N, CA, C and O atoms as a DFTB+ gen file, in Angstrom:
288 C
 N C O
     1  1      61.504      10.948    -115.013
     2  2      62.356       9.876    -115.166
     3  2      63.616      10.141    -114.313
     4  3      64.125      11.260    -114.238
     5  1      64.081       9.074    -113.688
     6  2      65.130       9.172    -112.713
     7  2      66.278       8.270    -113.008
     8  3      66.095       7.145    -113.473
     9  1      67.523       8.774    -112.730
    10  2      68.720       7.930    -112.828
    11  2      69.359       8.136    -111.462
    12  3      69.466       9.234    -110.916
    13  1      69.801       6.903    -110.932
    14  2      70.431       6.882    -109.669
    15  2      72.040       6.784    -109.846
    16  3      72.572       6.063    -110.690
    17  1      72.698       7.563    -108.985
    18  2      74.166       7.539    -109.004
    19  2      74.726       7.416    -107.618
    20  3      74.338       8.212    -106.762
    21  1      75.590       6.504    -107.327
    22  2      76.154       6.244    -106.016
    23  2      77.621       6.302    -106.031
    24  3      78.265       6.074    -107.055
    25  1      78.160       6.608    -104.891
    26  2      79.629       6.751    -104.688
    27  2      80.099       8.137    -104.526
    28  3      79.313       9.082    -104.599
    29  1      81.421       8.292    -104.296
    30  2      82.000       9.537    -104.020
    31  2      81.859      10.632    -105.090
    32  3      81.916      11.825    -104.793
    33  1      81.668      10.178    -106.371
    34  2      81.513      11.148    -107.411
    35  2      80.091      11.193    -107.969
    36  3      79.866      11.637    -109.095
    37  1      79.164      10.740    -107.187
    38  2      77.720      10.692    -107.625
    39  2      77.240      11.993    -108.046
    40  3      76.601      12.085    -109.094
    41  1      77.496      13.039    -107.305
    42  2      76.939      14.393    -107.679
    43  2      77.508      14.871    -108.995
    44  3      76.754      15.360    -109.836
    45  1      78.793      14.753    -109.208
    46  2      79.376      15.173    -110.437
    47  2      78.907      14.376    -111.651
    48  3      78.754      14.890    -112.759
    49  1      78.687      13.079    -111.374
    50  2      78.180      12.258    -112.500
    51  2      76.765      12.675    -112.829
    52  3      76.397      12.845    -113.991
    53  1      75.946      12.843    -111.729
    54  2      74.516      13.173    -112.010
    55  2      74.476      14.567    -112.746
    56  3      73.634      14.736    -113.628
    57  1      75.293      15.496    -112.437
    58  2      75.347      16.856    -113.122
    59  2      75.686      16.595    -114.567
    60  3      75.050      17.149    -115.464
    61  1      76.648      15.785    -114.803
    62  2      77.098      15.473    -116.217
    63  2      75.983      14.810    -116.957
    64  3      75.771      15.085    -118.138
    65  1      75.257      13.936    -116.287
    66  2      74.174      13.197    -116.949
    67  2      73.079      14.247    -117.443
    68  3      72.498      14.113    -118.519
    69  1      72.861      15.248    -116.610
    70  2      71.845      16.283    -117.001
    71  2      72.260      17.000    -118.356
    72  3      71.390      17.402    -119.129
    73  1      73.479      17.133    -118.594
    74  2      73.955      17.773    -119.843
    75  2      73.483      16.900    -120.976
    76  3      72.997      17.415    -121.983
    77  1      73.619      15.515    -120.837
    78  2      73.168      14.699    -121.942
    79  2      71.714      14.613    -122.093
    80  3      71.186      14.463    -123.195
    81  1      71.041      14.709    -120.961
    82  2      69.531      14.701    -121.083
    83  2      69.018      15.918    -121.854
    84  3      68.116      15.811    -122.684
    85  1      69.606      17.059    -121.564
    86  2      69.228      18.279    -122.276
    87  2      69.597      18.173    -123.796
    88  3      68.832      18.533    -124.690
    89  1      70.830      17.648    -123.999
    90  2      71.296      17.493    -125.439
    91  2      70.270      16.626    -126.257
    92  3      69.911      16.915    -127.398
    93  1      69.864      15.600    -125.591
    94  2      68.933      14.662    -126.337
    95  2      67.618      15.353    -126.564
    96  3      67.085      15.218    -127.665
    97  1      67.052      16.065    -125.651
    98  2      65.840      16.759    -125.778
    99  2      65.883      17.844    -126.895
   100  3      64.944      18.043    -127.666
   101  1      67.027      18.507    -126.907
   102  2      67.134      19.549    -127.966
   103  2      67.343      18.886    -129.321
   104  3      66.743      19.320    -130.304
   105  1      68.149      17.879    -129.407
   106  2      68.352      17.210    -130.678
   107  2      67.080      16.588    -131.247
   108  3      66.836      16.672    -132.451
   109  1      66.292      15.984    -130.418
   110  2      65.062      15.340    -130.828
   111  2      63.824      16.319    -130.876
   112  3      62.717      15.929    -131.247
   113  1      64.070      17.570    -130.491
   114  2      63.024      18.608    -130.489
   115  2      61.870      18.171    -129.582
   116  3      60.710      18.209    -129.993
   117  1      62.175      17.767    -128.383
   118  2      61.224      17.315    -127.429
   119  2      61.127      18.316    -126.268
   120  3      62.144      18.870    -125.851
   121  1      59.946      18.546    -125.756
   122  2      59.692      19.437    -124.691
   123  2      60.049      18.695    -123.366
   124  3      59.882      17.481    -123.244
   125  1      60.524      19.455    -122.428
   126  2      60.649      19.000    -120.988
   127  2      60.367      20.153    -120.105
   128  3      60.467      21.314    -120.502
   129  1      59.990      19.806    -118.824
   130  2      59.692      20.800    -117.846
   131  2      60.905      21.172    -117.007
   132  3      61.162      22.341    -116.718
   133  1      61.643      20.123    -116.627
   134  2      62.753      20.428    -115.725
   135  2      63.781      19.294    -115.960
   136  3      63.399      18.149    -116.202
   137  1      65.076      19.625    -115.886
   138  2      66.174      18.782    -115.797
   139  2      67.042      19.141    -114.622
   140  3      67.473      20.293    -114.560
   141  1      67.334      18.290    -113.705
   142  2      68.018      18.719    -112.461
   143  2      68.628      17.532    -111.822
   144  3      68.449      16.389    -112.244
   145  1      69.343      17.825    -110.806
   146  2      69.942      16.807    -109.893
   147  2      69.398      17.089    -108.498
   148  3      68.916      18.170    -108.162
   149  1      69.522      15.987    -107.695
   150  2      69.239      16.103    -106.266
   151  2      70.116      15.271    -105.497
   152  3      70.252      14.074    -105.750
   153  1      70.775      15.912    -104.477
   154  2      71.654      15.145    -103.587
   155  2      70.844      14.527    -102.462
   156  3      70.295      15.241    -101.622
   157  1      70.771      13.260    -102.444
   158  2      70.014      12.551    -101.402
   159  2      70.923      12.382    -100.168
   160  3      70.502      12.603     -99.033
   161  1      72.170      11.987    -100.426
   162  2      73.123      11.949     -99.363
   163  2      74.538      12.176     -99.981
   164  3      74.661      12.352    -101.193
   165  1      75.516      12.171     -99.202
   166  2      76.871      12.425     -99.744
   167  2      77.337      11.460    -100.789
   168  3      78.155      11.778    -101.653
   169  1      76.780      10.233    -100.686
   170  2      77.116       9.150    -101.589
   171  2      76.011       8.691    -102.599
   172  3      76.160       7.707    -103.323
   173  1      74.911       9.465    -102.594
   174  2      73.781       9.108    -103.459
   175  2      73.087      10.279    -104.025
   176  3      72.505      11.069    -103.281
   177  1      73.119      10.434    -105.325
   178  2      72.501      11.537    -106.027
   179  2      71.660      10.998    -107.165
   180  3      71.898       9.912    -107.695
   181  1      70.596      11.856    -107.547
   182  2      69.869      11.444    -108.671
   183  2      69.985      12.602    -109.746
   184  3      70.253      13.758    -109.417
   185  1      69.773      12.224    -111.002
   186  2      69.513      13.088    -112.157
   187  2      68.052      12.797    -112.583
   188  3      67.622      11.644    -112.605
   189  1      67.332      13.826    -112.907
   190  2      65.958      13.597    -113.329
   191  2      65.516      14.552    -114.435
   192  3      66.036      15.659    -114.575
   193  1      64.561      14.098    -115.196
   194  2      63.898      14.951    -116.214
   195  2      62.436      14.773    -116.028
   196  3      61.944      13.661    -115.838
   197  1      61.737      15.876    -116.083
   198  2      60.255      15.889    -116.011
   199  2      59.755      16.159    -117.358
   200  3      60.085      17.189    -117.944
   201  1      58.965      15.278    -117.890
   202  2      58.439      15.454    -119.307
   203  2      56.907      15.306    -119.354
   204  3      56.272      14.860    -118.398
   205  1      56.367      15.685    -120.464
   206  2      54.947      15.485    -120.647
   207  2      54.581      13.987    -120.827
   208  3      55.341      13.203    -121.396
   209  1      53.420      13.643    -120.330
   210  2      52.997      12.225    -120.509
   211  2      53.106      11.719    -121.916
   212  3      53.554      10.596    -122.146
   213  1      52.697      12.545    -122.872
   214  2      52.685      12.178    -124.262
   215  2      54.095      11.865    -124.858
   216  3      54.239      11.134    -125.838
   217  1      55.085      12.449    -124.221
   218  2      56.507      12.163    -124.692
   219  2      57.176      11.169    -123.861
   220  3      58.352      10.904    -124.112
   221  1      56.559      10.574    -122.880
   222  2      57.300       9.728    -121.902
   223  2      57.823       8.474    -122.534
   224  3      58.901       8.003    -122.170
   225  1      57.091       7.917    -123.474
   226  2      57.560       6.660    -124.200
   227  2      58.772       6.909    -124.932
   228  3      59.714       6.119    -124.869
   229  1      58.811       8.047    -125.681
   230  2      60.079       8.338    -126.447
   231  2      61.241       8.438    -125.543
   232  3      62.273       7.827    -125.823
   233  1      61.149       9.180    -124.453
   234  2      62.216       9.382    -123.556
   235  2      62.660       8.050    -122.890
   236  3      63.840       7.710    -122.809
   237  1      61.591       7.315    -122.412
   238  2      61.879       6.050    -121.747
   239  2      62.681       5.063    -122.628
   240  3      63.688       4.486    -122.218
   241  1      62.173       4.911    -123.846
   242  2      62.841       3.936    -124.692
   243  2      64.206       4.257    -125.122
   244  3      65.070       3.388    -125.237
   245  1      64.423       5.618    -125.381
   246  2      65.758       6.047    -125.804
   247  2      66.731       6.205    -124.674
   248  3      67.925       5.961    -124.847
   249  1      66.269       6.592    -123.561
   250  2      67.224       6.957    -122.403
   251  2      67.216       5.874    -121.263
   252  3      68.070       5.972    -120.383
   253  1      66.415       4.975    -121.231
   254  2      66.390       3.876    -120.269
   255  2      66.605       4.351    -118.838
   256  3      67.601       3.990    -118.211
   257  1      65.703       5.139    -118.328
   258  2      65.868       5.503    -116.881
   259  2      65.839       4.360    -115.954
   260  3      65.275       3.307    -116.250
   261  1      66.467       4.567    -114.785
   262  2      66.421       3.467    -113.804
   263  2      65.018       3.323    -113.236
   264  3      64.617       2.213    -112.886
   265  1      64.248       4.425    -113.133
   266  2      62.870       4.312    -112.628
   267  2      62.232       5.588    -113.015
   268  3      62.875       6.523    -113.493
   269  1      60.865       5.615    -112.786
   270  2      60.050       6.716    -113.145
   271  2      58.967       6.997    -112.123
   272  3      58.603       6.102    -111.360
   273  1      58.457       8.172    -112.084
   274  2      57.406       8.557    -111.220
   275  2      56.404       9.425    -111.968
   276  3      56.794      10.163    -112.873
   277  1      55.188       9.361    -111.633
   278  2      54.204      10.266    -112.212
   279  2      54.096      11.447    -111.260
   280  3      53.954      11.291    -110.048
   281  1      54.168      12.629    -111.849
   282  2      54.180      13.903    -111.119
   283  2      52.854      14.510    -111.427
   284  3      52.377      14.464    -112.562
   285  1      52.237      15.099    -110.380
   286  2      50.908      15.698    -110.698
   287  2      50.909      17.175    -110.228
   288  3      49.909      17.874    -110.389
């Protein structure tokens, strides 16, 4: 699941968003594979979480990502 952030503070906002993603996973006792950020450009960054398919609906409904991708 992916969240997009744009602007001069995009990277810092994406990093902060990752903190909340991890807090949610721990609070709800949900497994995740990875939580991270990726700088696409100076003005565009993403925060993402990689989860098991069986948990995807829970994460999607609670966190409302901007988009999602299936990782294989």
